[in-house]
Residue, then its C-alpha position, 0 to 999 in steps of 0.5 A: m621670542r617673536t618680534m612684532s611687524t610693523g603692521e601688528g604695531r600699527r593694529l595695536r596703536r589703533i586699538a590701544l590709543p582709543v582704549l587709553a583715551l576712554g580710561l582717561l576720560a572715565v578718570s577725569a569725569c569721576g572727579a566731576g560729581s565731586s561735591s568739593a566747592k570752588t571758592g572765592d569772589s562771590a560776584d562770580p559764580s564760577k568762585t562761588t561756593v553756595m548759590i540762592r536759586d528757585a527749586s520747585g517754587e522755593h528759594v533754596l540753597t545750591t551748589p553753583d551748578g544748581t544742585t539743591l543743598y541739604v540740612s538734617d534736623q539732627e546736626q547743629g554745629k555737628v557732623l553726624c553723617t560720618s559713615s561712608a553708607c551716609a555719605a554715599v547718600w548724602a554728599p557733604l560740601t566740603l572745602p580744601t582747608g584754609d578756603t573760605p565758604t562764599g555765597p550771595g550777600g546775607l548768607e554766613l557761611t561757615t565750616i565744621q570740621r569733619p571728623d576725617g578732617t575735611a572742612q564741611v560747608a555749614y549755613d547757620g550752623r547746620p552742615l550742608y550735603t547734596f542728595s544723590f538721588d537729585h539727577a538735575a538742577g532744581q530737583v529737591s527729592g531729598e525734602g523730607q526724606t528720613d532715614r537711619f545710619d549708625g544709630t542716628d535717625f536723620t530727617w533732611h530738608a533743602a536748606t532755605p536762605t531764611g533758615r527754615t526748611a522747605a516745604p515737601t513738594s508731593p506727598s511722596s518726597t517723604r517716603g522714609g527709609y531707603n526708599y529712595 
């Protein structure tokens, strides 16, 4: 068996440490896009589950970082977007078990239990989701989208504090199907 010289060991460490650091950054970034919400006092935005923000001229519900939240016409008091395919496009806004959702005064937020046992945040009895094709705060590209998952046809709208749905921002926002 051959032993490593001191110079070879140093070269290996110089290569291995940056590769290890990049790997750790990649793993920690995986959780950064999670839809799990923070909870706590609604006066502190960093501990609030749902915010109200202006997006394309409408007041909509958002995550604390400004990502628009959506509801489907088909879900009232129940969760139908349960497949991994649906959740890949429409990520459920979830909370750790036992946490209570918080938001600005007047928003009555609740949770609905998903089939996997997690608690999904709901507003006006409708489960809340983010849309994977909204790439920046304030985007509402999911408004008016239609799609089909596991035999259910969904129509999606940006959630608003009044409970009504936001108006489509452009004719292309109602493309439907999987033409995101």
